[in-house]
Backbone as CSV, one residue per row, in Angstrom:
resi,resn,N_x,N_y,N_z,CA_x,CA_y,CA_z,C_x,C_y,C_z
1,UNK,-66.502,-38.788,-5.160,-66.270,-37.265,-4.987,-64.258,-36.658,-5.466
2,UNK,-64.646,-35.738,-6.222,-62.846,-35.391,-6.956,-62.836,-33.957,-6.046
3,UNK,-61.619,-33.935,-5.577,-61.131,-33.141,-5.184,-60.230,-32.192,-6.375
4,UNK,-60.392,-30.981,-5.800,-59.400,-29.887,-7.442,-58.927,-28.850,-6.320
5,UNK,-57.828,-28.157,-6.821,-57.459,-27.448,-6.211,-57.419,-25.826,-6.896
6,UNK,-57.319,-25.008,-5.721,-57.331,-23.108,-6.685,-56.471,-22.616,-5.568
7,UNK,-55.894,-21.526,-5.587,-55.434,-20.476,-5.299,-56.148,-20.254,-4.471
8,UNK,-56.960,-19.592,-5.430,-57.798,-18.241,-5.124,-59.429,-18.724,-6.138
9,UNK,-60.417,-17.443,-5.859,-61.503,-17.042,-6.548,-61.000,-15.752,-6.985
10,UNK,-61.326,-15.748,-8.512,-61.123,-14.112,-8.966,-62.681,-14.054,-9.489
11,UNK,-63.566,-13.868,-9.119,-64.435,-13.458,-10.550,-65.565,-14.218,-9.417
12,UNK,-66.753,-13.585,-9.508,-68.307,-14.125,-9.218,-69.087,-13.279,-10.199
13,UNK,-70.473,-14.343,-10.344,-70.962,-13.661,-11.649,-72.415,-13.933,-10.728
14,UNK,-73.784,-12.934,-11.066,-74.830,-14.190,-11.098,-75.759,-14.154,-12.091
15,UNK,-76.573,-14.702,-12.548,-77.545,-14.447,-14.113,-78.449,-15.903,-13.847
16,UNK,-79.543,-15.187,-14.243,-80.947,-16.380,-13.969,-80.714,-17.046,-12.853
17,UNK,-80.533,-16.342,-11.664,-80.580,-17.314,-10.202,-79.661,-18.223,-10.158
18,UNK,-78.362,-18.414,-10.597,-77.491,-19.129,-10.405,-76.176,-18.383,-10.071
19,UNK,-75.305,-18.631,-9.097,-73.824,-17.943,-8.801,-72.872,-18.304,-9.962
20,UNK,-72.431,-18.085,-9.873,-70.963,-18.332,-11.113,-69.732,-18.298,-10.477
21,UNK,-68.921,-18.904,-9.906,-67.564,-18.370,-8.903,-66.649,-19.043,-9.862
22,UNK,-65.823,-17.610,-10.485,-64.142,-18.900,-10.978,-63.124,-19.298,-9.811
23,UNK,-62.737,-20.319,-10.177,-61.434,-20.924,-9.016,-60.299,-20.366,-9.919
24,UNK,-58.988,-19.774,-9.267,-58.415,-19.850,-10.412,-56.395,-20.331,-9.806
25,UNK,-55.693,-20.546,-10.229,-54.312,-20.642,-9.687,-52.817,-19.723,-9.937
26,UNK,-52.291,-19.530,-9.454,-51.089,-18.735,-10.063,-50.349,-19.195,-11.710
27,UNK,-49.933,-18.408,-11.875,-48.955,-19.197,-12.937,-47.638,-19.186,-12.766
28,UNK,-47.479,-20.285,-12.513,-45.521,-20.148,-12.058,-44.900,-19.534,-13.242
29,UNK,-43.651,-18.437,-12.306,-42.955,-17.712,-14.097,-43.564,-16.857,-14.123
30,UNK,-44.605,-16.317,-14.295,-45.150,-15.185,-14.609,-45.202,-14.238,-13.602
31,UNK,-45.492,-12.777,-14.299,-45.351,-11.860,-13.678,-46.541,-11.980,-12.328
32,UNK,-45.920,-11.241,-11.137,-46.795,-11.186,-10.047,-48.348,-10.992,-10.042
33,UNK,-49.498,-11.918,-9.999,-50.792,-11.777,-10.083,-51.387,-12.209,-11.262
34,UNK,-50.431,-12.858,-11.920,-51.110,-13.709,-12.866,-51.374,-14.878,-12.398
35,UNK,-53.249,-15.173,-13.284,-53.974,-16.165,-13.035,-54.188,-17.386,-13.820
36,UNK,-54.936,-18.267,-14.096,-55.283,-19.186,-14.818,-56.381,-19.873,-14.136
37,UNK,-57.495,-19.417,-15.351,-59.138,-19.953,-14.430,-58.985,-21.584,-14.778
38,UNK,-59.102,-22.066,-14.058,-59.671,-23.781,-14.009,-60.294,-24.205,-13.994
39,UNK,-61.432,-24.021,-13.210,-63.144,-24.110,-13.012,-63.669,-23.174,-12.489
40,UNK,-65.261,-23.371,-13.102,-66.309,-22.232,-12.722,-67.329,-23.744,-11.878
41,UNK,-67.657,-22.993,-10.580,-68.780,-23.628,-9.829,-69.837,-22.661,-9.689
42,UNK,-70.509,-23.747,-10.341,-72.146,-23.140,-10.604,-73.389,-23.724,-9.353
43,UNK,-73.709,-22.739,-8.893,-74.957,-22.576,-7.677,-76.364,-22.091,-7.857
44,UNK,-77.356,-22.443,-7.612,-78.341,-21.677,-7.306,-77.830,-20.423,-6.002
45,UNK,-78.642,-19.624,-5.954,-78.543,-18.923,-4.872,-78.777,-19.075,-3.587
46,UNK,-80.057,-19.739,-3.269,-79.579,-19.864,-1.762,-78.890,-20.950,-1.069
47,UNK,-78.206,-22.408,-2.382,-77.030,-22.871,-1.665,-75.985,-22.278,-1.596
48,UNK,-75.860,-20.958,-2.469,-74.486,-19.788,-2.696,-74.667,-19.419,-1.403
49,UNK,-76.109,-18.730,-0.682,-75.820,-18.100,0.530,-75.302,-19.050,2.437
50,UNK,-76.371,-20.214,2.135,-76.172,-21.318,2.713,-74.533,-21.205,3.033
51,UNK,-73.732,-21.639,1.533,-72.526,-21.913,1.392,-71.634,-20.625,2.140
52,UNK,-71.516,-19.503,1.782,-71.362,-18.460,2.684,-70.995,-18.166,4.111
53,UNK,-72.783,-18.556,4.381,-72.404,-18.974,5.934,-71.610,-19.610,6.444
54,UNK,-71.670,-20.969,6.417,-71.078,-22.022,6.463,-69.131,-21.459,6.397
55,UNK,-68.693,-20.608,5.355,-67.734,-20.466,5.207,-66.911,-19.175,6.336
56,UNK,-68.436,-18.482,6.205,-67.894,-17.546,7.375,-67.451,-17.898,9.301
57,UNK,-68.852,-18.929,9.227,-68.679,-19.699,10.583,-66.869,-20.484,10.405
58,UNK,-66.413,-20.697,9.471,-65.251,-21.618,9.407,-64.178,-20.583,9.861
59,UNK,-64.326,-18.814,9.261,-62.984,-18.601,9.332,-63.378,-17.641,10.507
60,UNK,-64.333,-17.501,10.956,-64.666,-16.968,13.215,-64.152,-18.091,13.692
61,UNK,-64.120,-19.140,13.335,-63.270,-20.171,14.396,-61.890,-20.154,14.084
62,UNK,-62.105,-20.278,12.954,-60.081,-20.349,12.518,-59.233,-18.900,12.958
63,UNK,-60.005,-17.754,13.061,-59.403,-16.623,13.911,-59.364,-17.298,15.397
64,UNK,-60.522,-17.472,15.777,-60.246,-18.329,17.206,-59.062,-18.501,18.056
65,UNK,-59.261,-19.665,16.876,-58.291,-20.975,17.303,-56.559,-19.929,16.824
66,UNK,-57.060,-18.579,16.596,-55.681,-18.012,16.051,-54.392,-18.865,14.438
67,UNK,-55.404,-19.432,14.003,-54.783,-19.850,12.486,-54.585,-19.722,11.442
68,UNK,-55.173,-17.649,11.820,-55.426,-16.859,10.509,-54.154,-15.819,10.240
69,UNK,-52.957,-15.971,9.587,-51.897,-15.423,9.087,-52.258,-14.089,9.271
70,UNK,-51.440,-13.193,10.138,-51.781,-11.885,10.516,-50.459,-10.822,9.132
71,UNK,-49.782,-11.441,8.244,-49.268,-10.946,7.548,-48.672,-12.405,6.436
72,UNK,-48.459,-11.909,5.487,-48.104,-12.964,4.145,-46.553,-13.578,5.023
73,UNK,-46.590,-15.150,4.815,-45.178,-15.524,5.638,-44.567,-16.179,4.532
74,UNK,-45.621,-16.177,3.171,-44.899,-16.636,2.070,-45.598,-16.451,0.835
75,UNK,-45.117,-16.834,-0.215,-45.620,-16.211,-1.861,-47.119,-16.465,-1.395
76,UNK,-47.178,-18.069,-1.197,-48.625,-18.234,-1.498,-49.501,-17.709,-0.466
77,UNK,-49.307,-17.168,0.459,-49.960,-16.235,1.510,-50.612,-15.199,1.175
78,UNK,-49.365,-14.633,-0.010,-49.366,-12.878,-0.347,-51.202,-12.912,-1.087
79,UNK,-51.398,-12.027,-0.802,-53.008,-11.452,-1.527,-52.599,-11.122,-3.013
80,UNK,-53.383,-11.826,-3.419,-54.188,-11.788,-4.974,-54.830,-10.408,-5.384
81,UNK,-54.904,-10.571,-6.391,-55.613,-8.989,-7.293,-56.925,-8.978,-6.678
82,UNK,-57.554,-7.774,-6.625,-59.063,-7.957,-6.253,-60.504,-8.135,-6.751
83,UNK,-60.700,-9.762,-6.480,-61.709,-10.195,-7.019,-62.420,-9.662,-8.313
84,UNK,-62.534,-9.741,-9.574,-63.609,-9.635,-10.194,-65.240,-8.955,-9.946
85,UNK,-66.164,-8.373,-9.563,-67.292,-8.168,-9.621,-68.071,-8.330,-10.584
86,UNK,-68.999,-9.007,-11.193,-69.793,-8.794,-12.310,-70.259,-7.583,-12.643
87,UNK,-70.488,-7.148,-13.802,-70.913,-5.828,-13.470,-72.982,-6.150,-13.408
88,UNK,-73.117,-7.751,-13.406,-74.727,-7.509,-13.374,-75.180,-6.930,-11.843
89,UNK,-74.061,-6.943,-10.820,-74.840,-6.372,-9.413,-74.435,-4.847,-9.375
90,UNK,-74.480,-4.044,-10.406,-74.141,-2.470,-10.334,-75.540,-2.383,-10.902
């Protein structure tokens, strides 16, 4: 298994039955909100939906344990620009 690091997801597309998720990192020393696309994760729609349920359950568990920040405490916790949703959804 290979580990990869990403600050967030910047874009999600759906085309030909596959979901494409762009994983990005913040660009050090650049204006706030500048990101660099590092990886793209491709998965079938069924796998994406199962993964979304897994993430939802994880978020609920973190909230239940009080692990989610209520306000940004560091630059890494600060909100990033809203993700771009593919025009394929509209």
